[in-house]
C-alpha positions in Angstrom: 4.6 -27.0 -29.9 8.4 -27.4 -29.6 8.0 -30.1 -27.0 5.6 -32.1 -29.2 7.5 -31.3 -32.4 4.5 -29.9 -34.2 4.1 -26.7 -36.3 0.6 -25.7 -35.4 -2.2 -26.0 -32.9 -5.9 -25.7 -33.3 -7.6 -22.9 -31.2 -11.0 -24.0 -29.9 -13.5 -22.5 -27.4 -16.4 -24.5 -26.2 -16.0 -27.0 -29.1 -16.1 -24.1 -31.6 -13.2 -23.7 -34.0 -11.6 -20.2 -33.8 -8.4 -20.6 -35.7 -4.9 -22.1 -35.9 -1.7 -20.8 -34.3 1.5 -21.7 -36.1 5.2 -21.4 -35.6 5.1 -18.8 -38.4 2.4 -16.8 -36.5 4.5 -16.8 -33.4 7.8 -15.9 -35.1 6.3 -13.1 -37.2 3.8 -11.6 -34.8 5.7 -12.0 -31.5 9.4 -12.5 -32.0 10.0 -10.2 -35.0 7.8 -7.5 -33.4 9.6 -7.9 -30.1 6.4 -8.6 -28.2 6.4 -10.4 -24.9 5.5 -14.1 -25.1 4.1 -14.1 -21.6 1.6 -11.3 -22.2 0.7 -11.7 -25.9 -2.6 -13.6 -26.2 -3.1 -16.4 -28.7 -6.1 -14.6 -30.1 -3.8 -11.7 -31.2 -1.6 -13.8 -33.3 -3.6 -16.9 -34.5 -4.7 -17.3 -38.1 -8.4 -17.0 -38.5 -9.0 -16.5 -42.2 -7.7 -19.8 -43.5 -9.6 -21.7 -46.2 -11.1 -25.0 -45.1 -11.2 -28.4 -46.8 -13.2 -31.6 -46.3 -11.9 -35.1 -46.2 -13.4 -35.6 -49.7 -11.3 -32.9 -51.2 -8.4 -33.9 -53.4 -4.7 -33.5 -52.5 -4.4 -31.4 -55.7 -7.1 -29.0 -54.4 -5.3 -28.7 -51.1 -2.0 -28.0 -52.8 -3.7 -25.3 -55.0 -5.3 -23.5 -52.0 -2.1 -23.7 -49.9 0.0 -22.4 -52.7 -2.4 -19.5 -53.6 -2.8 -18.4 -50.0 0.9 -19.1 -49.1 -0.1 -21.1 -46.1 1.3 -24.3 -44.6 -1.7 -25.6 -42.6 -5.5 -25.8 -43.3 -8.3 -27.1 -41.1 -10.3 -30.1 -42.3 -14.0 -30.1 -41.6 -16.5 -32.9 -42.0 -20.2 -31.8 -41.6 -19.1 -28.5 -39.9 -17.0 -30.5 -37.4 -13.3 -30.0 -37.2 -11.7 -33.4 -37.9 -8.0 -32.4 -38.3 -5.4 -30.3 -39.9 -3.6 -30.9 -43.2 -0.1 -29.5 -43.7 1.9 -28.7 -46.8 4.2 -31.5 -45.7 1.3 -34.0 -45.7 0.4 -32.8 -49.2 3.9 -33.1 -50.6 4.4 -36.6 -49.1 1.1 -37.8 -50.6 2.0 -36.2 -54.0 5.4 -38.0 -54.0 3.8 -41.3 -53.1 1.3 -40.9 -56.0 4.0 -40.1 -58.4 6.0 -43.1 -57.3 3.0 -45.3 -57.8 2.5 -43.9 -61.3 6.1 -44.5 -62.2 5.9 -48.1 -60.9 2.8 -48.7 -63.0 4.4 -47.3 -66.1 7.5 -49.4 -65.5 5.4 -52.5 -65.1 3.5 -51.7 -68.3 6.8 -51.1 -70.3 8.3 -54.3 -68.9 5.3 -56.5 -69.7 
């Protein structure tokens, strides 16, 4: 994860989604508990109880779920197939872009 500069990885087995392992999982469940990185299994520390969203869900819905559950990553499924991960960073960036667009439209309306 550090090598690729990513904060999470999807855990799969035989094309079946099992969970997500995040930097937070690693730091809280291995480092802070002084476990051995070489002997601790991913299955022991990965997050498995995350809510899921679909590509059709709104950014607002994702933000609400992530805030309520205090999570930074959620799997995205389309027809029961994992299609990606959405991060809090993705949600914040999209929210900022939407707000900028609204501001631009309001400025154009005021100036016309």
